[in-house]
ZAMARGU-4260 file (C-alpha; in steps of 0.2 Angstrom, whole numbers, plus 5000, padded with zeros to 4 digits):
<rodrens>
0) 5491/5387/5468 | 5477/5399/5466 | 5463/5401/5454 | 5465/5400/5435 | 5464/5416/5426
5) 5461/5416/5408 | 5475/5421/5396 | 5464/5437/5389 | 5460/5442/5407 | 5479/5442/5411
10) 5484/5451/5395 | 5471/5465/5400 | 5478/5466/5417 | 5496/5466/5411 | 5492/5480/5398
15) 5482/5491/5410 | 5496/5490/5425 | 5509/5493/5410 | 5502/5511/5409 | 5507/5515/5426
20) 5525/5521/5430 | 5536/5510/5443 | 5532/5523/5457 | 5513/5521/5454 | 5515/5503/5452
25) 5523/5502/5472 | 5508/5512/5477 | 5497/5500/5469 | 5505/5485/5478 | 5503/5495/5494
30) 5485/5497/5492 | 5483/5478/5486 | 5491/5473/5503 | 5480/5484/5513 | 5465/5479/5505
35) 5469/5461/5500 | 5462/5464/5485 | 5468/5468/5467 | 5450/5471/5461 | 5446/5484/5475
40) 5463/5493/5472 | 5459/5494/5453 | 5442/5500/5456 | 5449/5513/5468 | 5462/5518/5456
45) 5451/5521/5442 | 5438/5531/5453 | 5425/5519/5453 | 5425/5516/5472 | 5429/5529/5486
50) 5441/5524/5501 | 5427/5521/5512 | 5418/5510/5501 | 5434/5498/5497 | 5438/5498/5515
55) 5420/5493/5518 | 5421/5479/5505 | 5438/5473/5510 | 5431/5470/5528 | 5414/5461/5524
60) 5418/5446/5536 | 5424/5456/5549 | 5410/5469/5549 | 5399/5453/5550 | 5407/5447/5564
65) 5406/5464/5573 | 5387/5465/5570 | 5384/5446/5576 | 5397/5448/5592 | 5399/5466/5595
70) 5413/5479/5593 | 5428/5481/5603 | 5429/5500/5602 | 5447/5502/5604 | 5454/5488/5593
75) 5441/5488/5579 | 5439/5507/5577 | 5458/5509/5577 | 5460/5496/5564 | 5446/5504/5553
80) 5455/5521/5554 | 5471/5514/5551 | 5466/5504/5536 | 5455/5520/5529 | 5472/5531/5531
85) 5484/5519/5524 | 5472/5515/5509 | 5469/5533/5506 | 5488/5538/5507 | 5491/5523/5495
90) 5478/5529/5482 | 5484/5547/5484 | 5502/5542/5480 | 5497/5533/5465 | 5487/5547/5458
95) 5502/5559/5461 | 5513/5547/5453 | 5503/5544/5439 | 5496/5562/5436 | 5513/5570/5430
100) 5517/5556/5417 | 5499/5558/5410 | 5501/5576/5409 | 5517/5576/5400 | 5508/5564/5387
105) 5495/5576/5384 | 5506/5590/5382 | 5516/5581/5369 | 5501/5576/5359 | 5497/5596/5358
</rodrens>
């Protein structure tokens, strides 16, 4: 069932997501799937986090296990680099897809 989300929070989230076009929403969905967190993905989209910070936060449990038990270089390093690349690509896609509509909107206002 999942956690209960207050109605006001849901309204704010829906309003925020409605400001993106359909292509950007696909990119956001991709980033959320990579990080397994809507909060981290939105922090990344709103430039509050870097890709490295978002990936590190999404892997806290794994990082703890690596510190405790050690790193399997070929597996953990590859997984980390792949996650960073996918997250960066998705974030760039969202910014490129939403920037043109933002520019059009600003040009129409002038």
